[in-house]
Structures are given as C-alpha cells and as structure tokens.
VMD Tcl script that draws the C-alpha trace (Angstrom):
set ca {
  {-6.41 -102.35 189.07}
  {-5.09 -105.78 188.35}
  {-1.54 -105.95 187.07}
  {-1.70 -109.57 185.96}
  {-1.51 -108.48 182.32}
  {1.98 -107.13 183.03}
  {3.13 -110.51 184.38}
  {1.54 -112.67 181.72}
  {3.27 -111.03 178.79}
  {0.08 -109.28 177.70}
  {-0.05 -106.05 175.76}
  {3.08 -104.69 177.48}
  {4.02 -102.37 180.31}
  {1.68 -99.49 181.07}
  {4.23 -97.13 182.66}
  {7.98 -96.47 182.55}
  {8.40 -98.23 185.91}
  {6.53 -101.27 184.56}
  {8.76 -101.20 181.47}
  {11.92 -101.29 183.59}
  {10.49 -104.09 185.77}
  {9.48 -106.00 182.63}
  {12.99 -105.61 181.16}
  {14.75 -106.66 184.39}
  {12.43 -109.65 184.87}
  {13.14 -111.00 181.40}
  {16.94 -110.90 181.66}
  {18.52 -114.34 182.16}
  {19.06 -115.12 185.85}
  {16.91 -112.23 187.06}
  {13.63 -114.10 186.73}
  {14.62 -116.60 189.43}
  {15.72 -113.82 191.81}
  {12.53 -111.91 191.07}
  {10.47 -115.02 191.80}
  {12.24 -115.41 195.17}
  {11.61 -111.76 196.02}
  {7.94 -112.01 195.04}
  {7.56 -115.14 197.18}
  {9.20 -113.34 200.12}
  {6.89 -110.36 199.63}
  {3.85 -112.65 199.62}
  {5.10 -114.45 202.73}
  {5.46 -111.15 204.58}
  {2.05 -109.98 203.39}
  {0.46 -113.22 204.64}
  {2.12 -112.72 208.03}
  {0.83 -109.12 208.13}
  {-2.65 -110.39 207.21}
  {-2.69 -112.89 210.05}
  {-1.36 -110.26 212.48}
  {-4.09 -107.82 211.42}
  {-6.78 -110.46 211.94}
  {-5.36 -111.31 215.36}
  {-5.27 -107.62 216.24}
  {-8.91 -107.17 215.22}
  {-9.98 -110.18 217.29}
  {-7.91 -108.91 220.22}
  {-9.54 -105.49 220.09}
  {-12.99 -107.08 220.07}
  {-12.05 -109.34 223.02}
  {-10.79 -106.37 225.03}
  {-13.95 -104.47 224.11}
  {-16.11 -107.31 225.42}
  {-14.05 -107.39 228.61}
  {-14.45 -103.62 229.04}
  {-18.22 -103.87 228.59}
  {-18.53 -106.70 231.11}
  {-16.31 -105.08 233.75}
  {-18.26 -101.83 233.77}
  {-17.09 -98.93 235.90}
  {-18.11 -96.21 233.47}
  {-21.43 -94.51 232.88}
  {-23.72 -95.61 230.06}
  {-22.77 -92.68 227.80}
  {-19.05 -93.26 228.35}
  {-19.46 -96.98 227.57}
  {-21.23 -96.17 224.31}
  {-18.44 -93.82 223.25}
  {-15.78 -96.41 224.14}
  {-17.68 -99.07 222.19}
  {-17.93 -96.77 219.14}
  {-14.25 -95.85 219.32}
  {-13.16 -99.47 219.58}
  {-15.45 -100.58 216.76}
  {-14.03 -97.81 214.58}
  {-10.54 -99.07 215.44}
  {-11.59 -102.54 214.29}
  {-12.84 -100.96 211.03}
  {-9.44 -99.33 210.54}
  {-7.66 -102.65 211.05}
  {-10.06 -104.43 208.68}
  {-9.67 -101.76 206.00}
  {-5.90 -102.24 206.11}
  {-6.45 -106.03 206.05}
  {-8.61 -105.76 202.92}
  {-5.96 -103.55 201.27}
  {-3.29 -106.18 201.98}
  {-5.58 -108.93 200.62}
  {-6.21 -106.93 197.45}
  {-2.47 -106.56 196.97}
  {-1.96 -110.29 197.54}
  {-4.62 -111.05 194.91}
  {-2.55 -109.16 192.34}
  {-4.12 -105.74 192.61}
  {-2.18 -102.54 192.95}
  {-2.16 -100.53 196.14}
  {-4.91 -97.94 196.01}
  {-5.10 -94.50 197.58}
  {-8.76 -94.70 198.62}
  {-8.44 -97.25 201.47}
  {-5.79 -95.12 203.14}
  {-7.96 -92.02 202.90}
  {-10.86 -93.99 204.39}
  {-8.61 -95.15 207.26}
  {-7.67 -91.51 207.88}
  {-11.32 -90.45 207.94}
  {-12.22 -93.22 210.39}
  {-9.25 -92.32 212.61}
  {-10.29 -88.67 212.68}
  {-13.86 -89.64 213.57}
  {-12.46 -91.69 216.48}
  {-10.58 -88.63 217.72}
  {-13.62 -86.40 217.23}
  {-15.63 -88.73 219.47}
  {-13.01 -88.62 222.22}
  {-12.83 -84.81 222.05}
  {-16.62 -84.58 222.29}
  {-16.58 -86.80 225.38}
  {-13.84 -84.70 226.98}
  {-15.82 -81.54 226.21}
  {-18.81 -82.85 228.14}
  {-16.63 -83.61 231.16}
  {-14.39 -80.52 231.03}
  {-14.98 -77.77 233.62}
  {-11.93 -75.58 233.04}
  {-12.57 -72.79 230.46}
  {-8.97 -72.90 229.14}
  {-9.24 -76.67 228.70}
  {-12.58 -76.24 226.92}
  {-11.06 -73.71 224.50}
  {-8.21 -76.08 223.72}
  {-10.64 -78.94 223.09}
  {-12.84 -76.75 220.86}
  {-9.75 -75.79 218.85}
  {-8.83 -79.47 218.60}
  {-12.39 -80.26 217.50}
  {-12.21 -77.60 214.77}
  {-8.87 -78.93 213.52}
  {-10.16 -82.50 213.39}
  {-13.34 -81.39 211.62}
  {-11.28 -79.48 209.05}
  {-9.01 -82.48 208.56}
  {-12.03 -84.74 208.07}
  {-13.44 -82.32 205.49}
  {-10.12 -82.27 203.60}
  {-9.89 -86.08 203.59}
  {-13.50 -86.44 202.39}
  {-12.73 -83.96 199.60}
  {-9.59 -85.98 198.73}
  {-11.66 -89.17 198.64}
  {-14.22 -87.54 196.35}
  {-11.42 -86.26 194.10}
  {-9.77 -89.70 193.98}
  {-13.05 -91.36 193.04}
  {-13.86 -88.64 190.51}
  {-10.45 -88.99 188.86}
  {-11.08 -92.71 188.23}
  {-14.31 -91.94 186.38}
  {-12.94 -89.09 184.29}
  {-11.71 -90.06 180.80}
  {-8.00 -89.54 180.19}
  {-7.03 -86.79 177.72}
  {-5.55 -89.31 175.26}
  {-8.77 -91.36 175.28}
  {-10.96 -88.28 174.89}
  {-8.97 -87.02 171.88}
  {-9.26 -90.25 169.90}
  {-12.74 -91.40 170.89}
  {-14.08 -91.75 167.35}
  {-10.96 -93.35 165.90}
  {-10.80 -96.00 168.63}
  {-14.38 -97.06 167.95}
  {-13.52 -97.91 164.36}
  {-10.33 -99.82 165.23}
}
mol new
graphics top color blue
foreach p $ca { graphics top sphere $p radius 0.5 }
foreach p [lrange $ca 0 end-1] q [lrange $ca 1 end] { graphics top cylinder $p $q radius 0.2 }
display resetview
C-alpha cells in the first residue's frame, strides 16, 4: 500500500509505470520539477481535505437545524437524520481516502466501493419513504422498480467489495509457484 520504497531508492519499481516514473525522476533537472509538482499535488489535497471537513461539519449543522425546526413527522425526521448521517459517512470516507494518499499510500478501490454502497443505501431509504407516502399505483410501480434496481446495484457493489478484499488475500501466481524456493533464499 505504501509507495515510499519507490521514492527512497529501495528495491526498485514494482510496475512499468513506476519504472518510467523512477527513470524520469532521476534525470537531471526533472527531479526539481517533480518536487514542485508533488508539492502542488499535496497542496491541492490539503485544500480538498479541509473542504471535505467543512462540508461534513456543514451537513451536521444543517441536520441539527432541521431537527430543531421540525415540521415533519417523527418517522420522516428519522429517515432524514439517517440519510444525512450517511451523507456525512460518504464525505468522511472520501476524506480518509485523501488522507491515506497524503500519507504516501496509493489510492485504493475499496473506499470508493464503500462510498457507492452508502450512497445506494441513502437512495433506498428515500425510495422506501416515498413508497409509504405514495397513493398512485403507477407511481408505486415506478418506485418498486427503482427499489429493485438500487437493491441489485447494492448487491453488485457488495460482491465487488468482497472480490476486492478476496483478491488482496489471494497469493499471486508467481509467489505460489516459487513458495519453497523463496523460503530457502
């Protein structure tokens, strides 16, 4: 996960893209330009981090205001609270992903799948609320279709998350073929 070995002149690049980046970075004159670009990237990522934190705080403040003002029934308030808290979770998951990248880690697929799952759950909640209020049969059919599509999408994303996690635990074919020889080295 951490690519600091690539920057510190460790064992060498782990992929063709890393090899090209390593070669470009070590050419005279390119290292200074690369350092400027990395600093700019970090500056932008810090700005994004602060914006995400401000967004999360803003969502919570608006949620508190919505709760205090009232106007909706108890069940509707609970659904709104759940939806807004799930939105805060989405923002925080993206924030953590940016922080991981700033700390030197590579961008991972799993946080984005988790954000997708949380977003679909938010939509499922809103469809369920609309289904309880709906009186028109055509509208109800449309909402049931929407509910089925969201449920299917959630299932696919959960399967993708399981596959992504499973693929990290599975030994690579090159490691499996030379298991005994690597133990003696």
